[in-house]
DRENPA-571573 format. One record per residue (C-alpha): residue in three letters; residue number from 1; x, y, z; chain. Coordinates in Angstrom, 1 decimal. Each point is the difference from the previous one (the first is absolute). Example, Ala and Ser with C-alpha at 12.3 -4.5 7.8 and 13.67 -1.06 7.14 Angstrom:
aa  i  c1  c2  c3  ch
ALA  1  12.3  -4.5  7.8  A
SER  2  1.4  3.4  -0.7  A
This chain:
aa  i  c1  c2  c3  ch
UNK  1  80.2  123.1  80.0  A
UNK  2  1.0  -3.4  1.3  A
UNK  3  -0.6  0.5  3.9  A
UNK  4  -3.3  0.9  -1.1  A
UNK  5  -0.8  -2.8  -1.2  A
UNK  6  1.4  -2.3  2.6  A
UNK  7  -2.0  1.6  2.2  A
UNK  8  -3.2  -0.5  -1.8  A
UNK  9  0.8  -3.3  -0.4  A
UNK  10  0.9  -0.6  3.6  A
UNK  11  -3.3  1.8  1.2  A
UNK  12  -2.7  -0.2  -2.0  A
UNK  13  -1.7  -3.1  1.3  A
UNK  14  -3.8  0.1  -0.2  A
UNK  15  -2.2  -3.0  1.4  A
UNK  16  -3.6  -1.2  -1.3  A
UNK  17  -3.2  1.5  1.3  A
UNK  18  -1.6  -1.5  2.8  A
UNK  19  2.2  -3.1  0.3  A
UNK  20  2.8  -0.9  2.2  A
UNK  21  3.0  0.9  -1.6  A
UNK  22  1.6  -3.3  0.3  A
UNK  23  -3.0  -2.6  0.2  A
UNK  24  0.9  -1.2  -3.4  A
UNK  25  3.6  -0.4  0.7  A
UNK  26  -1.0  -2.0  3.2  A
UNK  27  -1.8  -2.6  -2.6  A
UNK  28  2.9  -0.3  -2.2  A
UNK  29  1.5  -4.3  -0.4  A
UNK  30  3.4  0.0  1.5  A
UNK  31  1.5  -1.8  -2.9  A
UNK  32  0.4  1.4  -3.8  A
UNK  33  -2.6  1.2  -1.8  A
UNK  34  -1.7  -2.2  -2.6  A
UNK  35  1.1  0.2  -3.7  A
UNK  36  -1.8  3.5  -0.8  A
UNK  37  2.0  1.3  2.5  A
UNK  38  2.9  -0.8  -0.6  A
UNK  39  0.0  0.9  -4.1  A
UNK  40  -1.6  3.5  2.0  A
UNK  41  -3.2  1.5  -0.1  A
UNK  42  -3.2  0.3  -2.6  A
UNK  43  -2.4  2.7  -0.7  A
UNK  44  -0.3  2.6  3.4  A
UNK  45  2.4  -0.9  2.6  A
UNK  46  -1.8  -0.3  3.7  A
UNK  47  2.7  0.8  2.8  A
UNK  48  -0.2  -3.9  0.9  A
UNK  49  0.6  -1.5  -3.3  A
UNK  50  3.3  2.9  -0.4  A
UNK  51  1.1  -1.6  3.8  A
UNK  52  -0.7  -3.5  -1.5  A
UNK  53  2.2  1.0  -3.1  A
UNK  54  2.4  1.4  2.2  A
UNK  55  0.6  -2.6  2.8  A
UNK  56  0.2  -2.8  -2.6  A
UNK  57  2.4  1.6  -2.6  A
UNK  58  1.8  3.0  2.0  A
UNK  59  3.9  -1.2  0.0  A
UNK  60  1.2  1.4  3.6  A
UNK  61  -3.0  -2.7  1.6  A
UNK  62  1.3  -2.6  -2.4  A
UNK  63  3.3  0.6  1.2  A
UNK  64  -1.1  0.0  3.8  A
UNK  65  -1.9  -3.4  -0.6  A
UNK  66  3.1  -1.2  -1.0  A
UNK  67  1.7  1.0  2.6  A
UNK  68  -2.2  -1.8  2.1  A
UNK  69  0.7  -3.0  -1.5  A
UNK  70  3.6  0.2  0.6  A
UNK  71  -0.8  0.7  3.4  A
UNK  72  -1.7  -3.6  0.0  A
UNK  73  2.5  -1.7  -1.5  A
UNK  74  2.3  1.3  2.6  A
UNK  75  -1.9  -1.6  2.6  A
UNK  76  0.0  -3.2  -1.6  A
UNK  77  3.5  0.0  -0.7  A
UNK  78  0.7  0.5  4.1  A
UNK  79  -2.3  -2.3  0.8  A
UNK  80  1.4  -2.2  -1.7  A
UNK  81  3.9  -0.2  1.3  A
UNK  82  -1.9  -1.7  3.0  A
UNK  83  -1.3  -2.9  -1.7  A
UNK  84  2.7  -3.1  -1.0  A
UNK  85  2.2  0.7  -3.1  A
UNK  86  1.4  -2.8  -2.3  A
UNK  87  2.3  0.1  -2.6  A
UNK  88  1.6  -1.9  -2.1  A
UNK  89  4.0  0.8  0.3  A
UNK  90  2.8  -1.0  -2.9  A
UNK  91  4.0  0.2  -0.1  A
UNK  92  2.6  -1.4  -0.7  A
UNK  93  3.7  0.3  1.6  A
UNK  94  3.5  -0.5  -0.9  A
UNK  95  2.6  -0.7  2.5  A
UNK  96  4.1  0.1  0.0  A
UNK  97  -0.3  -3.3  1.4  A
UNK  98  -2.6  -2.9  -0.3  A
UNK  99  -2.9  -0.1  2.5  A
UNK  100  -2.2  -3.1  1.2  A
UNK  101  -3.4  0.1  -1.5  A
UNK  102  -2.0  -0.2  2.8  A
UNK  103  0.8  -0.1  4.2  A
UNK  104  1.5  -3.6  1.4  A
UNK  105  -2.5  -1.7  1.6  A
UNK  106  1.7  -2.4  2.1  A
UNK  107  3.6  -0.5  0.3  A
UNK  108  2.2  -1.6  -2.9  A
UNK  109  -2.8  0.5  -2.0  A
UNK  110  1.4  0.6  -4.0  A
UNK  111  -1.4  2.6  -1.5  A
UNK  112  0.6  1.9  -3.5  A
UNK  113  1.8  3.2  -0.3  A
UNK  114  0.4  2.3  -2.7  A
UNK  115  1.3  3.4  -0.9  A
UNK  116  -2.9  1.1  -1.4  A
UNK  117  -3.2  -0.2  1.5  A
UNK  118  -3.6  1.0  -1.2  A
UNK  119  -2.7  0.5  2.0  A
UNK  120  -3.8  -0.4  0.2  A
UNK  121  -2.8  1.2  3.1  A
UNK  122  -3.0  1.0  0.9  A
UNK  123  -0.2  1.9  3.0  A
UNK  124  -2.8  1.1  2.3  A
UNK  125  0.5  2.6  2.7  A
UNK  126  -2.2  1.2  2.2  A
UNK  127  0.3  3.2  3.1  A
UNK  128  -0.3  -0.6  3.3  A
UNK  129  0.7  3.1  1.3  A
UNK  130  1.3  3.4  -1.2  A
UNK  131  -0.3  2.8  3.1  A
UNK  132  -3.2  0.9  -1.3  A
UNK  133  1.4  1.4  -3.8  A
UNK  134  -2.8  -2.5  -2.0  A
UNK  135  -3.0  0.6  2.5  A
UNK  136  0.5  4.0  0.1  A
UNK  137  0.8  0.2  -3.6  A
UNK  138  -3.4  -1.9  -0.9  A
UNK  139  -1.8  2.0  2.0  A
UNK  140  2.0  3.6  -1.1  A
UNK  141  -1.3  -1.3  -3.3  A
UNK  142  -3.4  -0.5  0.4  A
UNK  143  -0.3  3.3  1.7  A
UNK  144  1.6  1.8  -3.4  A
UNK  145  -2.8  -1.7  -1.8  A
UNK  146  -2.6  1.2  2.2  A
UNK  147  1.8  3.6  -1.1  A
UNK  148  0.1  -0.7  -3.3  A
UNK  149  -4.1  -1.1  0.1  A
UNK  150  -0.1  3.1  1.7  A
UNK  151  1.7  2.5  -2.7  A
UNK  152  -2.0  -1.7  -2.8  A
UNK  153  -3.3  1.0  2.3  A
UNK  154  1.0  3.2  0.2  A
UNK  155  1.2  0.8  -3.5  A
UNK  156  -3.3  -1.2  -0.8  A
UNK  157  -1.7  2.6  2.3  A
UNK  158  2.4  2.7  -1.7  A
UNK  159  -1.0  -1.0  -3.3  A
UNK  160  -3.2  0.4  0.7  A
UNK  161  0.3  3.2  1.5  A
UNK  162  2.0  1.2  -2.7  A
UNK  163  -2.3  -1.5  -2.9  A
UNK  164  -2.9  2.0  2.0  A
UNK  165  1.9  3.2  0.2  A
UNK  166  1.0  0.4  -3.9  A
UNK  167  -3.2  -1.6  -1.2  A
UNK  168  -2.3  2.6  2.3  A
UNK  169  2.5  2.5  -1.1  A
UNK  170  -0.9  -0.6  -3.8  A
UNK  171  -3.8  0.7  0.8  A
UNK  172  0.8  2.9  2.0  A
UNK  173  2.4  1.6  -3.0  A
UNK  174  -3.0  0.0  -2.3  A
UNK  175  -2.0  1.7  2.4  A
UNK  176  2.3  3.0  0.3  A
UNK  177  0.5  -0.8  -4.3  A
UNK  178  -3.9  0.4  0.0  A
UNK  179  0.1  3.5  2.0  A
UNK  180  2.7  1.4  -2.4  A
UNK  181  -2.1  -1.0  -3.2  A
UNK  182  -3.1  1.0  1.8  A
UNK  183  1.3  3.7  0.9  A
UNK  184  1.9  0.0  -3.4  A
UNK  185  -3.4  -0.6  -1.8  A
UNK  186  -1.7  2.6  2.4  A
UNK  187  2.8  3.0  -1.3  A
UNK  188  -0.3  -1.3  -3.4  A
UNK  189  -3.8  0.7  0.2  A
UNK  190  0.3  3.6  2.3  A
UNK  191  2.7  0.4  -3.0  A
UNK  192  -2.6  0.0  -2.5  A
UNK  193  -2.4  2.3  1.8  A
UNK  194  3.2  2.7  0.7  A
UNK  195  0.5  -0.4  -3.8  A
UNK  196  -4.0  1.4  -0.2  A
UNK  197  0.7  2.5  2.3  A
UNK  198  2.6  1.5  -1.5  A
UNK  199  -2.0  -0.3  -3.7  A
UNK  200  -2.5  2.5  1.8  A
UNK  201  2.4  2.1  1.8  A
UNK  202  -0.4  -1.5  3.4  A
UNK  203  3.5  -1.2  0.5  A
UNK  204  3.5  0.7  -0.6  A
UNK  205  2.3  -2.3  -2.0  A
UNK  206  2.4  -0.2  2.5  A
UNK  207  -2.9  -2.0  1.6  A
UNK  208  0.0  -2.7  -2.6  A
UNK  209  3.6  0.3  -0.1  A
UNK  210  0.3  -1.0  4.3  A
UNK  211  -2.6  -2.8  -0.9  A
UNK  212  1.8  -1.9  -3.0  A
UNK  213  3.1  0.3  2.8  A
UNK  214  -1.8  -1.5  2.6  A
UNK  215  -1.2  -3.1  -2.5  A
UNK  216  3.5  -0.6  -1.0  A
UNK  217  1.4  -0.1  3.3  A
UNK  218  -2.7  -2.6  0.5  A
UNK  219  1.0  -1.8  -2.9  A
UNK  220  3.6  -0.7  1.4  A
UNK  221  -1.4  -0.7  3.6  A
UNK  222  -2.0  -2.4  -2.1  A
UNK  223  2.9  -1.5  -1.3  A
UNK  224  1.8  -0.7  2.6  A
UNK  225  -2.7  -1.7  1.9  A
UNK  226  -0.2  -2.1  -2.9  A
UNK  227  3.0  -0.9  0.5  A
UNK  228  -0.3  -0.8  3.7  A
UNK  229  -2.8  -2.3  -1.1  A
UNK  230  2.1  -1.8  -2.5  A
UNK  231  3.2  -0.6  2.9  A
UNK  232  -2.3  -0.9  2.3  A
UNK  233  -1.6  -2.9  -2.4  A
UNK  234  3.1  -1.1  -1.1  A
UNK  235  1.2  -0.4  4.4  A
UNK  236  -3.4  -2.2  -0.1  A
UNK  237  1.5  -2.3  -2.7  A
UNK  238  2.9  0.1  1.0  A
UNK  239  -1.2  -1.7  3.4  A
UNK  240  -2.0  -2.3  -1.8  A
UNK  241  2.6  -1.4  -1.7  A
UNK  242  -1.6  1.0  -3.4  A
UNK  243  2.3  0.6  -2.8  A
UNK  244  0.7  3.7  -1.0  A
UNK  245  -2.6  1.1  -2.5  A
UNK  246  -2.8  -2.0  0.8  A
UNK  247  -3.6  1.1  0.1  A
UNK  248  -1.5  -2.4  2.5  A
UNK  249  -3.2  2.3  1.2  A
UNK  250  -0.8  3.4  0.8  A
UNK  251  0.3  -0.2  4.1  A
UNK  252  -3.7  0.8  1.4  A
UNK  253  -1.5  1.6  3.0  A
UNK  254  -1.5  2.4  2.2  A
UNK  255  0.9  2.3  2.3  A
UNK  256  -1.4  0.4  3.4  A
UNK  257  0.9  1.3  3.8  A
UNK  258  0.4  -1.4  2.8  A
UNK  259  -0.4  0.1  3.8  A
UNK  260  3.4  0.3  1.7  A
UNK  261  0.7  -3.1  2.3  A
UNK  262  0.7  0.0  3.6  A
UNK  263  2.9  1.9  1.1  A
UNK  264  3.2  -2.5  0.6  A
UNK  265  0.6  -1.1  3.5  A
UNK  266  2.7  -1.6  1.8  A
UNK  267  -2.3  -3.0  -0.2  A
UNK  268  0.1  0.5  -4.0  A
UNK  269  3.6  0.3  0.0  A
UNK  270  0.1  -3.4  2.1  A
UNK  271  -2.0  -1.3  -2.4  A
UNK  272  2.0  0.6  -3.2  A
UNK  273  3.4  -1.3  1.4  A
UNK  274  -1.7  -3.4  1.0  A
UNK  275  -2.4  -0.4  -3.4  A
UNK  276  2.5  1.9  -2.2  A
UNK  277  1.8  -2.7  -2.5  A
UNK  278  3.1  2.0  0.1  A
UNK  279  0.3  0.1  3.3  A
UNK  280  -0.1  -3.7  0.4  A
UNK  281  2.0  -0.3  -2.7  A
UNK  282  2.9  2.4  2.0  A
UNK  283  -1.1  -2.3  3.5  A
UNK  284  0.8  -3.5  -1.6  A
UNK  285  3.0  1.6  -2.2  A
UNK  286  1.1  1.0  3.8  A
UNK  287  -0.8  -3.1  1.4  A
UNK  288  2.3  -1.8  -2.6  A
UNK  289  2.8  1.4  0.1  A
UNK  290  -0.3  -0.6  3.9  A
UNK  291  -0.1  -3.5  -0.7  A
UNK  292  2.6  0.3  -2.4  A
UNK  293  2.6  1.6  2.5  A
UNK  294  -0.7  -3.5  2.2  A
UNK  295  0.8  -2.2  -3.4  A
UNK  296  3.5  2.1  -0.4  A
UNK  297  0.4  -0.2  4.2  A
UNK  298  -0.5  -4.1  -0.6  A
UNK  299  3.4  0.3  -2.0  A
UNK  300  2.1  -0.1  3.8  A
UNK  301  -2.0  -3.6  0.6  A
UNK  302  1.2  -3.2  -1.3  A
UNK  303  -2.0  -2.0  -2.4  A
UNK  304  -0.5  -3.6  0.4  A
UNK  305  -1.6  -2.1  -3.2  A
UNK  306  -0.8  -3.9  -0.3  A
UNK  307  2.0  -1.0  -3.4  A
UNK  308  -0.3  -3.3  -1.8  A
UNK  309  1.3  -1.0  -3.6  A
UNK  310  0.2  -3.4  -1.8  A
UNK  311  2.1  -0.2  -3.0  A
UNK  312  2.7  -2.0  -1.8  A
UNK  313  3.8  0.0  -1.0  A
UNK  314  1.7  -0.8  -2.6  A
UNK  315  3.9  -0.4  -1.0  A
UNK  316  0.5  1.1  -3.1  A
UNK  317  3.2  -0.5  -2.5  A
UNK  318  2.8  -1.9  1.2  A
UNK  319  -0.4  -1.5  3.7  A
UNK  320  0.8  -2.8  1.9  A
UNK  321  -2.6  -2.0  0.9  A
UNK  322  1.0  -3.7  1.5  A
UNK  323  -2.1  -3.0  -0.8  A
UNK  324  -3.1  -0.2  1.4  A
UNK  325  -0.7  3.6  0.5  A
UNK  326  -2.7  2.3  -2.7  A
UNK  327  1.3  3.4  -1.6  A
UNK  328  -2.6  2.2  1.5  A
UNK  329  -1.9  -0.6  3.2  A
UNK  330  -2.6  1.6  2.0  A
UNK  331  -0.6  1.7  3.0  A
UNK  332  -2.4  2.3  2.2  A
UNK  333  0.2  1.8  3.1  A
UNK  334  -2.4  1.7  2.5  A
UNK  335  1.0  2.8  2.8  A
UNK  336  -0.4  3.3  1.7  A
UNK  337  2.3  3.0  -1.8  A
UNK  338  0.6  2.9  2.7  A
UNK  339  1.0  3.3  -1.2  A
UNK  340  1.3  2.3  3.1  A
UNK  341  1.0  3.3  -1.4  A
UNK  342  3.7  1.0  1.9  A
UNK  343  1.0  2.4  -2.5  A
UNK  344  -1.8  2.2  -3.2  A
UNK  345  2.5  2.9  0.1  A
UNK  346  -3.2  2.1  1.4  A
UNK  347  -2.5  -0.9  -2.9  A
UNK  348  -2.7  -1.2  2.1  A
UNK  349  0.8  3.5  2.4  A
UNK  350  -0.6  2.1  -2.7  A
UNK  351  -2.6  -1.8  -1.8  A
UNK  352  -2.2  0.8  3.9  A
UNK  353  1.1  3.6  -0.3  A
UNK  354  -1.4  0.3  -3.4  A
UNK  355  -3.6  -1.7  0.7  A
UNK  356  0.3  2.1  3.6  A
UNK  357  0.3  2.8  -2.3  A
UNK  358  -2.4  -0.3  -2.6  A
UNK  359  -2.5  -1.0  3.2  A
UNK  360  0.7  3.7  1.1  A
UNK  361  -0.6  1.4  -3.6  A
UNK  362  -3.6  -2.3  0.1  A
UNK  363  -0.8  1.8  3.2  A
UNK  364  0.7  3.5  -1.4  A
UNK  365  -1.9  -0.9  -2.6  A
UNK  366  -3.1  -1.2  1.7  A
UNK  367  -0.2  3.3  2.1  A
UNK  368  0.1  2.2  -2.8  A
UNK  369  -2.6  -1.7  -2.0  A
UNK  370  -2.0  0.4  3.8  A
UNK  371  0.5  3.8  -0.4  A
UNK  372  -0.9  0.2  -3.6  A
UNK  373  -3.5  -1.9  0.6  A
UNK  374  -0.8  2.3  2.6  A
UNK  375  1.2  3.1  -2.6  A
UNK  376  -2.3  -1.8  -2.4  A
UNK  377  -2.8  0.1  1.9  A
UNK  378  0.2  3.5  1.2  A
UNK  379  0.8  1.6  -3.7  A
UNK  380  -2.9  -2.0  -0.9  A
UNK  381  -2.0  0.8  2.3  A
UNK  382  0.9  4.0  0.0  A
UNK  383  -0.8  -0.4  -3.7  A
UNK  384  -3.2  -0.9  0.1  A
UNK  385  -0.9  2.7  2.4  A
UNK  386  1.4  2.7  -2.8  A
UNK  387  -1.1  -1.3  -3.2  A
UNK  388  -3.6  -0.2  2.2  A
UNK  389  0.1  3.8  0.7  A
UNK  390  1.6  0.7  -3.5  A
UNK  391  -3.2  -1.6  -1.3  A
UNK  392  -2.6  1.9  1.7  A
UNK  393  1.4  3.2  -0.4  A
UNK  394  0.7  -0.8  -3.4  A
UNK  395  -3.1  -1.1  -1.2  A
UNK  396  -1.9  3.2  1.8  A
UNK  397  3.0  2.1  -2.2  A
UNK  398  -1.4  -1.7  -3.2  A
UNK  399  -3.5  1.0  0.9  A
UNK  400  1.1  3.5  0.9  A
UNK  401  2.0  0.2  -3.3  A
UNK  402  -3.1  -1.1  -2.6  A
UNK  403  -1.8  2.1  1.9  A
UNK  404  2.4  3.4  -0.6  A
UNK  405  0.6  -1.2  -3.7  A
UNK  406  -3.5  0.4  -0.8  A
UNK  407  -0.1  3.4  1.5  A
UNK  408  2.9  1.1  -1.8  A
UNK  409  -1.4  -1.3  -3.1  A
UNK  410  -2.7  1.5  0.3  A
UNK  411  1.7  3.5  0.6  A
UNK  412  1.7  -0.5  -2.6  A
UNK  413  -2.7  -0.5  -2.4  A
UNK  414  -1.6  3.4  1.4  A
UNK  415  3.0  1.7  -0.6  A
UNK  416  0.5  0.8  3.3  A
UNK  417  3.1  -2.7  0.8  A
UNK  418  3.3  -0.6  -1.2  A
UNK  419  1.4  -2.8  -2.0  A
UNK  420  2.6  -0.8  2.6  A
UNK  421  -2.4  -0.1  2.7  A
UNK  422  -1.8  -2.7  -2.2  A
UNK  423  3.3  -1.9  -0.7  A
UNK  424  0.8  0.2  3.7  A
UNK  425  -3.2  -1.4  0.9  A
UNK  426  0.4  -3.0  -2.3  A
UNK  427  3.6  -0.6  0.8  A
UNK  428  -1.5  0.2  4.1  A
UNK  429  -2.0  -2.9  -1.3  A
UNK  430  2.5  -2.1  -1.7  A
UNK  431  2.2  0.2  3.0  A
UNK  432  -3.2  -0.9  2.5  A
UNK  433  -0.4  -3.0  -1.6  A
UNK  434  3.5  -1.1  -0.9  A
UNK  435  0.6  0.0  3.7  A
UNK  436  -3.0  -1.3  1.1  A
UNK  437  0.8  -3.3  -2.3  A
UNK  438  3.4  0.3  1.0  A
UNK  439  -1.2  0.5  3.7  A
UNK  440  -2.1  -3.3  -0.4  A
UNK  441  2.4  -1.8  -1.5  A
UNK  442  2.4  0.5  3.5  A
UNK  443  -2.8  -0.5  2.0  A
UNK  444  -0.5  -3.6  -1.6  A
UNK  445  3.4  -0.5  -0.4  A
UNK  446  0.8  0.1  3.8  A
UNK  447  -2.6  -2.0  1.2  A
UNK  448  1.4  -3.0  -2.5  A
UNK  449  3.9  0.6  1.8  A
UNK  450  -2.0  0.1  3.4  A
UNK  451  -1.0  -3.7  -0.9  A
UNK  452  2.8  -0.9  -1.3  A
UNK  453  2.4  1.4  2.7  A
UNK  454  -2.5  -2.0  2.3  A
UNK  455  0.4  -3.1  -2.1  A
UNK  456  -3.8  0.1  -0.4  A
UNK  457  0.4  0.0  -4.3  A
UNK  458  -1.0  -3.6  0.0  A
């Protein structure tokens, strides 16, 4: 049961008649929907409105936007490292022996001594050379920001595709339900005629029993398909970020067939690898990881910084302060600070190995994605061709099944046919109609999958 429901939710995609299935999506705004869209759709729910609400309210898409903000903040943080930093530094020190408050500026200069020294400085530090660490960190952060932006774009494409699939899956499911209802009504009508024939002693009671069994079977099938429709409706509401139980309008649209696009070729795969947002994100992440390796290697290089400070020193408590000296002195300095790594217990080398391993993993993930792109395109192309053949076959089957049912009914009314033949013909018609709608759904969803696989959704 659940397998049937899941398969219908995934494969029941239909497209509006006579329109490009993604034409309306291309006109959607990049930003969130308006207040009406945020609150949920009202009245008939079109595909455009459903996508608009989903783009504004979907939690996963909102999480991706926050991740992009975090990447932007990380980029700004790394850029700030190359700028001067200014800190106010204060301290208190207690010494076992009295210390001179300020260094002597000439021989024999008297000074203040104390065991408790207070200090306060304004320290300015400017990095001059870091072995490329800051530069590589900045470049890596910029690439990671670009990767986050590409991932968000791909999430938008996938959300639009998923909403489209479920939206038209609802429309196709309605067609299946209408076919079942029509078949049930036709059987009930024929059941009345059977009862008349029984009353005229032209048919047996077993014919009525068989008809009633078939009507009951259609009733249970209707209950099952209506349940599938209810679940699809809730799946759509979930993607739109609408609270459970809300009724924000019924999906409206029409069903149609579309000519299949050209078969995927090597140029199509190459185009997809260049244009798909997730491929761009993977390449940006790979380049960022390469920069992370270079930044880790910079740990072997010395760092040079320009540093200046200005502040004061004060003797607290008991202090030796000769006549003519003050208990407080100001102090200023400027100089170059060089930090040469000599031994760090293998910390830097371990970091380099870690980043190299992450780089290798990123390379394999990109290779896997390239293989997946090729598979997606080839699978979608094969699905389009197969579904088109099924549509052509089921269209003919429907016409033949209708004619067969008409003949069997006439034969039964004339007493020259059995009720079993009528039921079989009715079942064949229903099966052909159901197969047609499912094939139509598979055809359209395969077209949408090919667009998604080639990066042409938007």
